TITORDREN-439142 format. One line per field, with one value per residue (C-alpha): residue in three letters; residue number from 1; x negated, y negated, z. Coordinates in nm, 2 decimals, m for minus. Layout:
resn (ALA,...) $
resi (NUM,...) $
c1 (X,...) $
c2 (Y,...) $
c3 (Z,...) $
This chain:
resn (MET,LYS,LEU,ASP,GLU,ASN,HIS,LEU,LEU,CYS,LEU,ALA,ALA,VAL,VAL,GLU,ALA,GLY,SER,VAL,THR,GLU,GLY,ALA,ALA,LEU,ILE,GLY,SER,SER,GLN,PRO,ALA,VAL,SER,ARG,VAL,LEU,SER,LEU,LEU,GLU,LYS,ARG,VAL,GLY,GLU,ALA,LEU,PHE,ILE,THR,GLY,LYS,ARG,PRO,LEU,GLN,PRO,THR,PRO,LEU,GLY,ARG,GLN,LEU,ALA,PHE,HIS,GLY,LYS,SER,ILE,LEU,VAL,ALA,SER,ARG,LYS,ALA,SER,GLU,THR,VAL,GLN,GLY,PHE,ARG,SER,GLY,THR,SER,GLY,ARG,VAL,ARG,ILE,GLY,GLY,VAL,PRO,PHE,PHE,MET,ASP,ALA,VAL,ILE,SER,GLY,VAL,LEU,ALA,ARG,PHE,GLN,VAL,LYS,GLU,PRO,GLU,ILE,LEU,PHE,ASP,GLN,SER,TYR,GLY,HIS,PHE,SER,ASP,LEU,VAL,ALA,ASN,ILE,ASN,ALA,ASP,GLN,ILE,ASP,LEU,ALA,ILE,THR,PRO,ILE,GLY,THR,GLN,GLU,ILE,SER,SER,GLU,LEU,GLN,PHE,GLU,PRO,LEU,LEU,PRO,ALA,ARG,ASN,VAL,ILE,ALA,CYS,ASN,ALA,ASN,HIS,PRO,LEU,MET,LEU,LYS,ARG,LYS,LEU,SER,LYS,ALA,ASP,PHE,LEU,LYS,HIS,PRO,TRP,VAL,SER,PRO,LEU,PRO,GLY,SER,PRO,LEU,MET,LEU,ASP,LEU,ASN,ASN,ILE,LEU,MET,MET,LEU,GLY,ILE,ASN,GLU,LEU,SER,ILE,ARG,TYR,THR,GLY,GLY,SER,LEU,LEU,SER,VAL,LEU,ASN,TYR,ILE,SER,GLU,THR,ASP,ALA,LEU,ALA,ILE,LEU,PRO,LEU,SER,VAL,ALA,TYR,SER,VAL,ASN,ARG,ASP,LYS,ARG,LEU,ALA,VAL,LEU,PRO,LEU,ASP,ILE,PRO,GLN,PRO,GLU,ARG,MET,ILE,GLY,ILE,VAL,SER,LYS,ARG,SER,ASP,ARG,MET,ASN,PRO,ALA,CYS,ALA,LYS,PHE,SER,ASN,PHE,VAL,SER,VAL,GLU,LEU,ALA,LYS,PHE,ASN,THR,VAL,ILE,GLY,ARG,TYR,GLU,LYS,THR,ILE,ASN,TRP,GLY,ARG,GLY,PRO,PHE,MET,ALA,GLU,THR,ILE,ARG) $
resi (1,2,3,4,5,6,7,8,9,10,11,12,13,14,15,16,17,18,19,20,21,22,23,24,25,26,27,28,29,30,31,32,33,34,35,36,37,38,39,40,41,42,43,44,45,46,47,48,49,50,51,52,53,54,55,56,57,58,59,60,61,62,63,64,65,66,67,68,69,70,71,72,73,74,75,76,77,78,79,80,81,82,83,84,85,86,87,88,89,90,91,92,93,94,95,96,97,98,99,100,101,102,103,104,105,106,107,108,109,110,111,112,113,114,115,116,117,118,119,120,121,122,123,124,125,126,127,128,129,130,131,132,133,134,135,136,137,138,139,140,141,142,143,144,145,146,147,148,149,150,151,152,153,154,155,156,157,158,159,160,161,162,163,164,165,166,167,168,169,170,171,172,173,174,175,176,177,178,179,180,181,182,183,184,185,186,187,188,189,190,191,192,193,194,195,196,197,198,199,200,201,202,203,204,205,206,207,208,209,210,211,212,213,214,215,216,217,218,219,220,221,222,223,224,225,226,227,228,229,230,231,232,233,234,235,236,237,238,239,240,241,242,243,244,245,246,247,248,249,250,251,252,253,254,255,256,257,258,259,260,261,262,263,264,265,266,267,268,269,270,271,272,273,274,275,276,277,278,279,280,281,282,283,284,285,286,287,288,289,290,291,292,293,294,295,296,297,298,299,300,301,302,303,304,305,306,307,308,309,310,311,312,313,314,315,316,317,318,319,320,321,322,323,324,325) $
c1 (m7.45,m7.58,m7.73,m7.80,m8.16,m8.11,m8.01,m8.27,m8.54,m8.34,m8.33,m8.74,m8.78,m8.61,m8.78,m9.11,m9.01,m8.86,m8.59,m8.33,m8.40,m8.75,m8.64,m8.46,m8.73,m8.93,m8.74,m8.61,m8.27,m8.05,m8.00,m7.62,m7.68,m7.91,m7.65,m7.36,m7.58,m7.68,m7.36,m7.26,m7.52,m7.45,m7.05,m7.17,m7.41,m7.18,m7.44,m7.62,m7.94,m8.05,m8.06,m7.86,m8.01,m8.30,m8.54,m8.71,m8.48,m8.63,m8.46,m8.26,m8.47,m8.20,m8.27,m8.66,m8.66,m8.39,m8.64,m8.99,m8.82,m8.69,m9.08,m9.15,m8.90,m9.04,m9.37,m9.32,m9.11,m9.39,m9.61,m9.38,m9.33,m9.71,m9.73,m9.47,m9.66,m10.03,m9.88,m9.74,m10.07,m10.32,m10.53,m10.35,m10.26,m10.42,m10.59,m10.65,m10.94,m11.11,m11.41,m11.73,m11.93,m12.28,m12.11,m11.91,m12.17,m12.47,m12.24,m11.92,m11.99,m12.18,m11.87,m11.65,m11.84,m11.87,m11.50,m11.40,m11.63,m11.40,m11.12,m11.11,m10.73,m10.74,m10.81,m10.94,m10.86,m11.18,m11.22,m11.42,m11.37,m11.42,m11.17,m10.92,m10.92,m10.84,m10.59,m10.41,m10.47,m10.29,m10.01,m9.93,m9.90,m10.23,m10.44,m10.39,m10.72,m10.99,m11.32,m11.47,m11.66,m11.41,m11.56,m11.37,m11.04,m10.74,m10.56,m10.17,m9.94,m9.84,m10.20,m10.43,m10.80,m11.04,m11.38,m11.61,m11.98,m12.16,m12.22,m12.63,m12.83,m13.19,m13.38,m13.52,m13.84,m14.04,m14.29,m14.59,m14.44,m14.72,m14.53,m14.50,m14.90,m14.81,m14.80,m14.60,m14.40,m14.28,m14.05,m14.31,m14.33,m13.94,m13.94,m14.28,m14.07,m13.80,m13.48,m13.17,m12.88,m12.56,m12.27,m12.03,m11.77,m11.98,m11.98,m12.33,m12.40,m12.25,m12.48,m12.78,m12.65,m12.62,m12.99,m13.09,m12.91,m13.08,m13.40,m13.32,m13.38,m13.17,m13.21,m13.43,m13.55,m13.29,m13.44,m13.19,m12.78,m12.46,m12.63,m12.49,m12.64,m12.89,m13.03,m13.11,m13.28,m13.48,m13.52,m13.71,m13.87,m14.06,m14.12,m14.22,m13.85,m13.69,m13.27,m13.05,m12.85,m12.66,m12.86,m12.67,m12.71,m13.12,m13.12,m12.88,m13.05,m13.44,m13.53,m13.76,m13.95,m14.00,m13.83,m13.88,m13.70,m13.92,m13.94,m13.72,m13.42,m13.22,m12.88,m12.63,m12.29,m12.01,m11.84,m11.74,m11.73,m11.42,m11.06,m10.81,m10.42,m10.07,m9.95,m9.58,m9.62,m9.66,m10.00,m9.96,m10.12,m10.38,m10.51,m10.46,m10.72,m10.95,m10.94,m11.02,m11.27,m11.46,m11.41,m11.61,m11.85,m11.93,m12.00,m12.25,m12.37,m12.38,m12.61,m12.89,m12.84,m12.94,m13.22,m13.36,m13.34,m13.56,m13.81,m13.87,m14.10,m13.83,m14.09,m14.37,m14.21,m13.89,m13.63,m13.70,m13.76,m14.11,m14.20,m14.04,m14.21) $
c2 (m8.09,m8.40,m8.65,m9.05,m9.11,m9.41,m9.26,m9.04,m9.35,m9.52,m9.25,m9.26,m9.61,m9.59,m9.25,m9.41,m9.69,m9.60,m9.80,m9.92,m10.32,m10.23,m9.95,m10.20,m10.47,m10.16,m10.16,m10.56,m10.47,m10.58,m10.37,m10.33,m10.24,m9.93,m9.83,m9.81,m9.56,m9.35,m9.35,m9.23,m8.98,m8.80,m8.81,m8.63,m8.37,m8.31,m8.31,m8.60,m8.68,m8.84,m8.74,m8.93,m9.18,m9.13,m9.46,m9.49,m9.31,m8.94,m8.76,m8.37,m8.12,m8.20,m8.54,m8.49,m8.26,m8.52,m8.79,m8.60,m8.57,m8.90,m9.05,m8.92,m9.19,m9.43,m9.40,m9.42,m9.74,m9.90,m9.79,m9.92,m10.26,m10.28,m10.22,m10.50,m10.73,m10.65,m10.67,m11.01,m11.15,m11.00,m10.77,m10.45,m10.35,m10.23,m10.48,m10.29,m10.44,m10.46,m10.63,m10.61,m10.28,m10.48,m10.77,m10.54,m10.33,m10.62,m10.85,m10.79,m10.44,m10.66,m10.91,m10.65,m10.43,m10.79,m10.87,m10.46,m10.52,m10.82,m10.62,m10.25,m10.19,m10.32,m10.05,m10.09,m9.94,m10.06,m9.94,m10.12,m10.31,m10.57,m10.86,m10.72,m10.43,m10.59,m10.81,m10.55,m10.37,m10.68,m10.69,m10.35,m10.39,m10.14,m10.40,m10.70,m10.91,m10.92,m11.03,m11.12,m11.40,m11.54,m11.78,m11.92,m11.63,m11.85,m11.74,m11.62,m11.86,m11.54,m11.55,m11.78,m11.77,m11.96,m12.02,m11.94,m11.89,m11.99,m11.72,m11.77,m11.50,m11.40,m11.15,m10.92,m10.68,m10.50,m10.75,m10.63,m10.66,m10.82,m11.10,m11.26,m11.36,m11.50,m11.91,m11.84,m11.58,m11.50,m11.31,m11.01,m11.01,m10.92,m10.69,m10.47,m10.40,m10.16,m10.29,m10.18,m10.19,m10.36,m10.19,m10.13,m10.45,m10.59,m11.00,m10.91,m10.71,m11.06,m11.27,m11.04,m11.04,m11.41,m11.46,m11.22,m11.41,m11.70,m11.55,m11.40,m11.10,m10.77,m10.53,m10.42,m10.15,m9.99,m9.68,m9.67,m9.74,m9.68,m9.64,m9.77,m10.11,m9.80,m9.64,m9.96,m10.12,m9.77,m9.73,m10.12,m10.12,m9.80,m9.91,m10.20,m10.25,m10.58,m10.58,m10.93,m10.91,m11.20,m11.43,m11.32,m10.99,m10.98,m11.21,m10.96,m10.63,m10.75,m10.69,m10.47,m10.73,m10.47,m10.66,m10.99,m11.30,m11.41,m11.80,m11.86,m12.08,m11.84,m11.93,m11.98,m11.86,m12.11,m11.84,m11.86,m11.57,m11.59,m11.39,m11.33,m11.27,m11.30,m11.62,m11.57,m11.33,m11.45,m11.23,m10.98,m11.14,m10.86,m10.98,m11.36,m11.31,m11.11,m11.39,m11.68,m11.43,m11.43,m11.76,m11.89,m11.59,m11.71,m12.07,m11.96,m11.74,m11.97,m12.24,m11.93,m11.89,m12.22,m12.27,m11.94,m12.09,m12.38,m12.13,m12.06,m12.23,m12.28,m12.46,m12.26,m12.04,m12.29,m12.04,m12.27,m12.25,m12.40,m12.20,m11.87,m11.86) $
c3 (11.73,11.53,11.78,11.69,11.67,11.83,12.13,12.13,12.11,12.38,12.62,12.52,12.61,12.95,13.05,12.97,13.14,13.43,13.43,13.22,13.21,13.14,12.89,12.69,12.68,12.55,12.21,12.21,12.34,12.61,12.92,12.88,12.56,12.63,12.93,12.68,12.45,12.80,12.84,12.52,12.49,12.81,12.66,12.37,12.51,12.78,13.04,13.26,13.19,13.50,13.86,14.05,14.29,14.20,14.17,13.96,13.72,13.72,13.38,13.43,13.24,12.97,12.96,12.99,12.66,12.46,12.59,12.45,12.08,12.11,12.19,11.86,11.70,11.96,11.83,11.47,11.55,11.71,11.44,11.18,11.37,11.41,11.02,10.93,11.19,11.03,10.67,10.74,10.90,10.65,10.89,10.73,10.36,10.04,9.77,9.42,9.29,8.95,8.83,8.56,8.63,8.71,8.88,9.14,9.21,9.27,9.43,9.51,9.69,9.96,9.98,10.01,10.27,10.48,10.47,10.58,10.89,10.96,10.87,10.94,10.88,10.50,10.24,9.94,9.56,9.33,8.98,8.69,8.33,8.15,8.05,7.80,8.04,8.32,8.23,8.10,8.41,8.61,8.36,8.46,8.79,8.83,8.98,9.21,9.14,8.90,8.91,8.57,8.38,8.13,7.84,7.55,7.63,7.69,7.99,7.96,8.15,8.39,8.47,8.66,8.73,8.99,8.85,9.14,8.98,8.63,8.44,8.38,8.22,8.24,8.03,8.36,8.34,8.58,8.82,8.59,8.31,8.07,7.91,8.23,8.16,7.86,7.82,7.50,7.37,6.99,6.84,6.79,7.17,7.16,6.92,7.01,7.35,7.39,7.53,7.71,7.54,7.78,7.85,7.54,7.49,7.81,7.77,7.76,7.44,7.22,7.45,7.34,6.98,7.00,7.11,6.82,6.62,6.70,6.67,6.30,6.45,6.30,6.55,6.86,6.97,7.18,7.38,7.65,7.67,7.83,8.19,8.54,8.71,8.90,8.62,8.47,8.71,8.79,8.40,8.34,8.72,8.54,8.16,7.97,7.86,7.87,7.95,7.96,8.30,8.49,8.75,9.00,8.95,8.88,9.22,9.47,9.31,9.35,9.71,9.65,9.38,9.19,8.93,8.74,8.53,8.21,8.25,7.93,7.90,7.68,7.52,7.79,7.72,7.85,8.06,8.43,8.69,8.92,9.06,8.79,8.95,8.86,8.87,8.94,9.21,9.55,9.67,9.94,10.23,10.23,9.89,9.99,10.28,10.06,9.77,10.00,10.14,9.83,9.70,10.03,10.03,9.65,9.72,9.96,9.69,9.41,9.68,9.73,9.35,9.29,9.53,9.38,8.97,9.11,9.20,8.85,8.61,8.29,8.11,8.09,7.80,7.62,7.42,7.16,6.79,6.76,7.10,6.95,6.61) $
């Protein structure tokens, strides 16, 4: 004998509520409709489902057993309704986000954590990549959002970019590095100290090459390459190595003051960090809520970075031909 799941759902609601009227309200139906369903179910099973004359309604042994099975349907229905409501309001769902490694680890991981404290039912899938990889993943519907620096690259008409933060770079070293004591720097200073190579394919690699071209340096003494952000930070804090890093990253990871920024006004890329997403798709509410949160957080962070920049005496060693000799 096959029973209609909706009939069992109605029975479970009435048993839980103790009356047909309240049971109908529980599942968003009407009292007459639920009464008809219970009548049909009794005819189907050939047995009474409630004890006659009892108020509140009391199920018969068979009615109680069928209501028990209907309870799982009722619970699933409630969870499904909550899922729909949570999705529409942006309080539940999944956000697939990708971004450039160092900035994601140093800045966005904290933003994500603060967001999840407010919205614990939203799940995140995070991945890493550089601009071309991230755009390909968005187009392939593998991620919803990408946080990446963009310079002269053109965004296709299918994508949109929201710029949020200038992509300023600095040369970082340990806090006791001998170059921090020099009033002027020479080309030899950059040649005699080891360097950490940026990740292959990263914008930082292009920026470092541009600096070398300006200085007329063919190559540096690269002693370390391919490391994660944490490994790079540990390496330069324990050696006299130099590394080019985004200012936002250098500021975010230096809570213990192990690192320093050389006060050099190095050539800066025409590049902004921001959010890339599909233009044609309606962003799901959880993604839209997170995107807005990132925008607000990075706007505040930009103000903090601006104040930090003003504390650095960039004029002590301007990155110009007459100084770098």
